C-alpha positions in Angstrom: 17.4 15.1 25.8 15.3 12.1 24.8 16.0 9.6 22.2 13.0 8.7 19.4 14.0 5.2 17.6 12.2 5.2 14.4 11.0 2.2 13.0 10.6 1.2 8.8 7.7 0.2 9.6 6.2 3.8 9.1 7.5 3.8 5.0 5.8 0.6 4.5 2.0 1.8 5.7 2.9 4.7 3.2 3.5 2.4 0.2 0.6 0.2 1.1 -1.4 3.4 1.6 -0.5 4.7 -1.8 -1.4 1.2 -2.9 -4.4 0.8 -2.2 -5.3 4.3 -3.5 -3.9 3.7 -6.8 -6.4 0.8 -6.7 -9.8 2.4 -5.6 -8.9 4.8 -8.2 -7.9 2.0 -11.3 -10.9 -0.3 -9.6 -14.0 3.0 -9.5 -12.4 4.4 -12.7 -12.7 7.7 -11.3 -11.6 10.9 -13.5 -8.4 13.1 -12.5 -10.8 15.8 -10.3 -12.6 12.8 -8.7 -9.2 11.2 -8.0 -7.9 13.9 -6.7 -11.0 14.6 -4.0 -9.9 10.8 -3.4 -6.7 11.4 -1.9 -8.5 13.2 0.9 -11.4 11.9 1.5 -9.8 8.4 1.2 -8.0 8.0 4.1 -10.3 10.1 6.4 -12.5 6.9 6.2 -10.1 4.7 6.2 -8.9 6.0 9.4 -12.3 6.4 11.0 -13.1 2.5 10.4 -9.9 1.1 11.3 -9.6 3.9 14.3 -9.7 3.5 17.6 -13.5 3.8 19.0 
């Protein structure tokens, strides 16, 4: 069976994502429901802009 190595970078990216999401909510002064919607939409657009083309 193949073994996989897991690096600590995954946790760091999750923290960066959470900080960016909270910054976006605060910067735009979003209400609760708009913030919940941003939780779903923001990662999609971030991935679409930073992902391979």
